[in-house]
Structure formats: structure tokens, C-alpha cells
C-alpha positions as CSV (number, residue, x, y, z in Angstrom):
1,X,-8.6,36.5,-21.2
2,X,-12.3,36.9,-20.5
3,X,-13.2,33.3,-22.2
4,X,-12.4,31.6,-19.1
5,X,-9.1,30.8,-19.8
6,X,-5.9,30.5,-18.0
7,X,-4.1,33.6,-17.3
8,X,-0.8,32.3,-18.3
9,X,0.3,31.0,-21.6
10,X,2.5,28.3,-19.7
11,X,2.3,25.2,-17.5
12,X,4.1,24.2,-15.2
13,X,6.0,21.4,-16.0
14,X,5.3,19.5,-12.5
15,X,2.1,19.4,-13.8
16,X,1.6,16.7,-16.1
17,X,4.3,14.4,-13.8
18,X,1.6,15.0,-10.6
19,X,-1.4,14.2,-13.0
20,X,0.4,11.4,-13.7
21,X,1.5,10.5,-10.1
22,X,-1.6,11.4,-8.5
23,X,-4.8,10.4,-10.3
24,X,-7.2,10.8,-7.5
25,X,-10.0,13.5,-7.5
26,X,-8.9,15.0,-3.7
27,X,-10.3,18.8,-2.7
28,X,-7.2,20.9,-3.7
29,X,-5.8,21.0,0.3
30,X,-6.0,17.3,0.1
31,X,-3.8,16.3,-2.8
32,X,-0.8,18.9,-1.8
33,X,-1.0,17.1,1.3
34,X,-0.6,13.6,-0.3
35,X,2.3,15.3,-2.4
36,X,4.4,16.5,0.1
37,X,3.9,13.8,2.2
38,X,4.2,11.0,-0.6
39,X,7.3,13.5,-2.0
40,X,8.9,13.8,2.0
41,X,8.4,10.2,2.5
42,X,10.6,9.3,-0.8
43,X,13.0,12.0,1.1
44,X,13.2,10.0,4.2
45,X,15.9,7.9,3.6
46,X,18.2,10.6,2.9
47,X,18.4,11.0,6.5
48,X,21.4,7.9,5.8
49,X,23.3,10.6,4.4
50,X,23.7,12.8,7.5
51,X,26.3,13.1,9.5
52,X,26.8,15.0,12.6
53,X,30.4,15.5,13.9
54,X,29.3,17.1,17.8
55,X,28.3,13.9,18.6
56,X,30.9,11.6,20.2
57,X,28.7,8.6,17.3
58,X,28.7,11.0,14.5
59,X,27.2,8.1,11.7
60,X,24.7,7.1,14.7
61,X,23.3,9.5,16.3
62,X,22.6,12.8,14.3
63,X,21.1,10.0,11.5
64,X,18.7,8.7,14.0
65,X,18.1,12.2,15.9
66,X,17.2,13.8,11.9
67,X,15.0,10.1,11.3
68,X,13.2,10.5,14.2
69,X,12.3,14.2,13.8
70,X,11.6,13.6,10.2
71,X,9.1,10.8,11.2
72,X,7.5,13.2,13.7
73,X,6.6,15.9,11.5
74,X,5.5,14.0,8.5
75,X,3.8,12.0,11.1
76,X,1.3,14.9,12.4
77,X,1.0,15.9,8.6
78,X,-0.6,12.9,7.7
79,X,-2.6,12.3,11.1
80,X,-4.6,15.8,9.5
81,X,-4.9,13.8,6.3
82,X,-5.9,10.9,8.0
83,X,-8.5,12.2,10.1
84,X,-9.8,13.9,6.3
85,X,-9.8,11.8,4.1
86,X,-10.9,7.9,5.2
87,X,-8.9,7.2,2.1
88,X,-6.0,7.3,3.4
89,X,-6.2,5.2,7.0
90,X,-4.2,2.6,7.6
91,X,-6.2,-0.9,5.8
92,X,-6.1,-3.8,8.9
93,X,-3.9,-6.1,6.8
94,X,-2.0,-9.1,8.5
95,X,1.2,-7.3,8.0
96,X,0.3,-4.2,10.0
97,X,-1.3,-6.7,12.5
98,X,1.3,-8.8,13.0
99,X,4.1,-5.4,13.3
100,X,1.4,-3.9,15.4
101,X,1.9,-6.9,17.8
102,X,5.8,-6.1,17.7
103,X,6.0,-3.0,18.0
104,X,3.5,-3.7,21.6
105,X,5.3,-5.9,22.9
106,X,8.5,-4.4,22.9
107,X,6.8,-1.5,24.7
108,X,6.6,-4.6,27.2
109,X,9.8,-6.0,27.2
110,X,11.0,-2.7,27.4
111,X,8.6,-1.2,30.1
112,X,9.2,-4.5,32.2
113,X,13.3,-4.8,31.4
114,X,15.7,-4.2,34.1
115,X,16.8,-1.0,32.8
116,X,13.5,0.7,30.7
117,X,15.0,4.2,30.3
118,X,17.9,2.3,28.4
119,X,15.0,-0.6,26.3
120,X,12.7,2.5,25.5
121,X,15.6,5.0,24.6
122,X,18.5,2.8,23.8
123,X,22.5,4.6,24.0
124,X,23.8,7.1,21.6
125,X,26.0,4.2,20.4
126,X,23.7,2.3,18.9
127,X,20.1,4.7,19.1
128,X,17.7,1.6,18.6
129,X,15.4,1.5,21.7
130,X,11.7,2.0,21.3
131,X,11.6,5.1,20.4
132,X,13.6,4.0,16.8
133,X,11.5,0.6,16.6
134,X,8.4,2.8,17.2
135,X,9.3,5.6,14.2
136,X,9.9,2.6,12.3
137,X,6.4,1.3,12.7
138,X,5.0,4.9,11.8
139,X,7.1,4.9,8.5
140,X,5.4,1.6,7.8
141,X,2.1,2.6,8.6
142,X,2.3,6.1,7.0
143,X,3.8,4.8,3.5
144,X,1.5,1.8,3.5
145,X,-1.4,4.3,4.2
146,X,-0.1,6.9,1.2
147,X,1.8,5.2,-1.5
148,X,-1.3,3.7,-2.7
149,X,0.7,2.7,-6.5
150,X,3.7,1.2,-7.8
151,X,5.3,4.2,-9.1
152,X,5.5,5.6,-5.1
153,X,7.0,2.5,-3.7
154,X,9.5,2.4,-6.6
155,X,10.3,6.0,-6.7
156,X,10.9,5.1,-2.4
157,X,13.0,2.0,-2.9
158,X,15.2,4.0,-5.7
159,X,16.0,6.6,-2.9
160,X,16.4,3.6,-0.7
161,X,19.0,1.5,-2.9
162,X,20.3,5.0,-4.6
163,X,21.2,6.4,-0.3
164,X,22.6,3.0,0.6
165,X,25.0,2.2,-2.1
166,X,26.2,6.5,-1.5
167,X,26.8,5.0,2.2
168,X,28.7,1.6,1.3
169,X,31.0,4.2,-1.1
170,X,31.2,6.8,1.8
171,X,32.3,3.8,4.7
172,X,34.7,2.1,1.5
173,X,36.6,5.4,1.3
174,X,36.7,5.7,5.5
175,X,38.1,2.1,5.3
176,X,40.7,3.4,2.8
177,X,41.6,6.2,4.4
178,X,42.2,4.8,7.4
179,X,44.6,2.3,6.5
180,X,46.4,4.6,4.5
């Protein structure tokens, strides 16, 4: 016990996976934030599975609110990491510049539209206003700065494809149930 060894004879089986997925040398607090962000960002597509029957449009409204809430909370965590560690600030790439220009133009279009409130917030049926676009943009910014290996992107895309497949299967069963 006194030789500087670990007091516990076992190691967490996830430690080896974490060391492979996160080979960077960061302080303990920052590595936990990076791990939490990576796992949480990979779980964001799971909001597609959320159905809230308390709304008039259960298949769009609940998903949009859950997505916005998840992205807003993750943005707070990511901002703290980006302020501490410049490595996790977004790189100025042509894609980021182009998407930033689209977001600015969409904001101007929403501000000068005939109905700015509807353009900014959208309606419960579609949930596709400027606020949703802004949250999608924040998802891209966070993912592009946190996912620094192909393994991270592969995990994210795998979860996205699996979730989309489940939504498609659910839709097929809903159509089948409606025609019976």
C-alpha cells in the first residue's frame, strides 16, 4: 500500500477506452469536461426519439424544445472549456465562415421580415425559425471543435444513423396503424 501503488486492485474498464479516445494531455478537470462534452454531443441525436404528447404537435415541438435545451446546456459547458483551453476554440475554416455568414443573413432576414416574431421563433407546427438554426449552428461549432478524431465523428454519425433508422421504423408502424 505504501509503495505509491493504487489502493484498488482493479481498474475501471472504461479507463482504457477513455485513454484511447482521449489521448491528449490536459488537466484532470478539463479532460472530464471534454469527455462529458464528447459523450453528450454524441447523444444529442437521441432527441429525435423524444415524443411529447402534451403538445398539439407531439412529433416536432417536443423534439425541438429538447434539442434546444440540450444544445443550450452543452454550449455553457463548451464555453467554459473554450475560455480555459484555446485548443477547443473553433478554427477559422471556410465552412465555419460560410455558415457564420448564413446565420448572420438569416438573422437579418428574420429582423426585417413582415412578421419578425414568426421568423425568429417559428410556430409550434414547424419549429424551424432562426432560433433553431442558431442552435444547429452552435451544434456544428461545438462538434467541430470538440471532435478531434475520426473516432469521435464516427460515433456521432453512428448514433445519428441509428436514431434516424428508429424514427423511420416508428413512422412505418404509425402509417401501418393508421391504415388498419
